[in-house]
C-alpha positions in Angstrom: 103.0 111.5 63.5 104.7 109.3 66.1 103.0 106.1 67.0 103.6 104.8 70.6 104.4 101.1 70.4 105.2 100.5 74.0 102.7 98.8 76.3 102.0 99.6 80.0 101.2 96.9 82.5 98.6 97.7 85.1 98.0 96.0 88.4 94.4 95.7 89.6 93.7 94.6 93.2 90.6 94.1 95.4 88.5 92.6 92.5 85.2 91.1 93.4 85.5 87.3 93.6 83.0 86.8 90.8 84.8 89.0 88.3 86.3 87.4 85.2 88.4 88.6 82.2 85.3 89.9 80.4 84.3 92.1 83.4 87.9 93.4 83.6 87.9 94.1 79.8 84.6 96.0 80.2 86.2 98.3 82.8 89.3 99.1 80.7 88.0 99.1 77.1 86.4 102.5 77.4 89.9 104.0 78.0 91.8 102.4 75.1 93.0 99.2 73.5 93.9 96.2 75.6 96.7 93.8 74.6 96.4 91.2 77.4 94.4 90.5 80.6 95.8 88.1 83.2 93.4 87.3 86.0 95.3 85.5 88.7 93.6 82.3 90.0 94.2 79.7 92.6 95.9 76.6 91.0 93.8 74.1 93.0 90.3 75.7 93.0 90.5 77.8 89.9 88.9 80.8 91.8 90.1 84.3 91.4 92.6 85.5 93.9 91.2 89.0 93.6 93.9 90.6 91.5 94.8 90.9 87.8 97.2 92.4 85.3 96.1 94.3 82.2 98.4 95.5 79.5 97.3 98.4 77.5 98.7 99.4 74.1 99.1 103.1 74.7 100.8 104.6 77.8 98.6 107.7 77.8 95.4 105.6 77.7 96.8 103.4 80.4 97.5 106.3 82.7 94.1 107.7 82.0 92.5 104.3 82.9 94.5 104.2 86.1 93.5 107.7 87.2 89.8 106.9 86.5 89.6 103.4 87.9 91.7 103.6 91.0 89.4 103.7 94.1 86.3 103.0 91.8 83.6 101.0 93.6 82.5 97.9 91.7 80.6 94.7 92.4 79.6 94.2 96.0 80.9 97.6 97.2 84.5 96.6 96.4 86.8 99.6 95.9 89.4 98.8 93.3 93.1 99.5 93.7 94.6 100.3 90.3 98.2 101.2 89.6 101.1 100.8 87.2 102.6 97.4 87.7 106.1 97.3 89.2 108.6 94.9 87.7 109.8 92.2 90.1 113.4 92.5 91.0 115.5 89.7 89.5 117.1 87.5 92.1 120.8 88.0 92.5 122.8 84.9 91.4 121.5 81.4 90.9 120.0 78.8 93.1 122.3 77.7 96.0 120.9 75.1 98.3 124.0 75.3 100.6 124.0 79.0 101.1 124.4 80.3 104.7 120.9 81.2 105.8 119.9 82.8 109.0 116.4 82.2 110.3 113.4 80.8 108.5 112.6 77.2 108.0 113.3 75.4 104.7 113.9 71.7 104.3 116.5 70.0 106.4 118.8 73.0 107.0 116.8 75.1 109.4 119.6 77.5 110.3 120.7 78.2 113.8 122.5 75.6 116.0 123.1 72.5 114.0 124.8 70.7 116.9 121.7 69.2 118.4 120.9 65.6 119.0 118.7 64.6 116.1 118.3 60.9 116.9 114.6 60.9 117.3 114.3 57.1 117.3 116.0 56.6 120.7 113.9 55.5 123.6 113.5 58.5 125.9 114.0 56.3 129.0 117.5 57.7 129.6 117.4 59.6 132.9 116.4 63.2 133.2 113.2 64.3 134.8 111.4 61.1 133.7 108.7 63.0 131.8 109.5 61.3 128.4 107.3 58.9 126.5 108.0 55.2 126.1 106.4 53.0 123.5 105.0 49.7 124.8 103.2 47.3 122.5 102.2 50.0 120.0 100.9 52.4 122.7 102.4 55.6 124.0 102.3 55.8 127.7 103.7 58.4 130.1 106.4 57.1 132.3 105.4 59.3 135.3 103.1 56.7 136.9 99.9 58.4 135.8 99.2 56.0 133.0 96.4 53.5 133.5 98.6 50.8 132.0 101.4 51.1 134.6 
C-alpha cells in the first residue's frame, strides 16, 4: 500500500465577507484531511479580503473537493471559485534600484525624460504667459490681474 504524503494547495475566491477559518474548514472537511487554512485578511482592518488558501493532505481528496466546491453557492448567494493554487513565479535576479525602467511611477526615478527642470522652489514670475502663481505674504495669488489682492 502506497501512502500519498504530498499536499495540494487550493485557492478559494469570492468568499462571503463574514466567513472565517471555521466556515472554510466546514466546507472542506467532508472531502478529506486539511493540513492548513490561510484566510487572507487586510492588515489594517483585519477583515477578510474574500479569498483563502487550503492545503489538503491527499491530492485525490483535494481534486475531489475542488470539483465539488467550485461554483458552489454559499452565504449570501456568493458563488465560490475554487481551483488548484498556482505557484508564484520567482522574480529573476535580486533587487536593483537603479535598473532601467520604462513607464510606471516609483520613487524619485519616474522613467521617461529626466532632463526636466525640477527646481520647484523658484518664483514662477519669469516671463512666459504670466499664468503662474506668486506667493505674497503666505497667500497664493494669481498674477493675471484677477486676484482681489492686486
